[in-house]
Structures are given as structure tokens and as C-alpha cells.
C-alpha positions, 0 to 999 in steps of 0.5 A: 528508456523510450516513452513508448516502451514506458507506456507498454510497461505501465500498461502491462503492469496495470493488466497484471494487477487487475487480472491478479485481483479478479481471482485473488482471496481477501488475504491475497488482496490485503498482500496486494495492497501492502506491496502496492503502498511499498511500491508507491513509497519506494518510487517516491523515494526515487523521485525526491532523489531525482528532485521530480517533485510532482512524480514524488507527490503523486506517488505519495498520494497513492500510498496514502489512499492504499494505506487508507484503503487498509485502514477502512478494511479494519473491523474495529468491532470484531478486531478489538485491540489489534484493529485499533492499534492498526487503525491508529498506526495507519493514521500515523503512517498517512500523517508521516508520509504527508510530512514526507511529501511537504519536507521531501524527506526520504527518511520518512519515507523509509520510517513508513516503509519499515513500519509497512514491511513489518505488518506485511510480514505478520500478514504473510505469516498467517498460516494457510488454514486461516487465510480463508476465514479473512474477510476484509470489507470491500477488499476487491474495491481497495485492491483495484486502487493499486 
């Protein structure tokens, strides 16, 4: 692919994400965060396989930032045990991503992707009627980080 084509695709992707954030519900914003983290981890895996370690590190850093956004959106007082468990899981995933970055370990990236996918699937399964009542803190700002 030509460099100008890559730049055009990247710019189009950014505009599409920014457009989606503007009118998105809090539920949709969290879905976008999950997908963004999964996309960054998948890109990092490809960069490890191609030995593009600078790009791998950049994508893992993005993934860690997005997981940090998910973690910061938790309301530990209202969410009780579920929120506390998610907080610990997000912290674990961030540590594992740092380790994957240090070791160039695709297996760890796969582990974190599997964990994120499981949480995303549960989030996606929330019935429509309950989605409007979800209000993650600062979710629009978090989704903008994608």
C-alpha cells in the first residue's frame, strides 16, 4: 500500500471514530473502548510478528491507556463487588500488557485479548432497556482516546 493511501485511511478512520463518539450513548462509548483496545492489541501482535517493535510498543501503550479509561470509568461505590473485580482485572491486564511489551510475547497479548473479549461480550449482551441507565464517568472523554 502506498504511504499516501495509508495516511488517507488513517485519517478516515479517525473521522469515523470521532463522528461515532458525538452521538453515542454511554453504553456504545464503552463498546468503542473495548473494540479500540482489542484493535490495538491485534495490531501489536502483527507488529511483534513483523519485528516492528517501535510500532508494537505504541499500540500496546494505546491499549493500556484505553484499559485505563475503562478502569477509570468504574464507580466502585455503586458497582460494589462487580466493579471491584473489574478494577482488579483491568489492573492485571495492564500489567500483562507491559510484560508482553517487554518480552515481545504474543501469547500474553492473546491472553489479554481473550479476557477483554469476555468482558465485551457480557457488555454487549446487556438488554436494550437497561443500556440507557448506564452512565460511566467521563465516557465521552475516554472514547475520544481511541
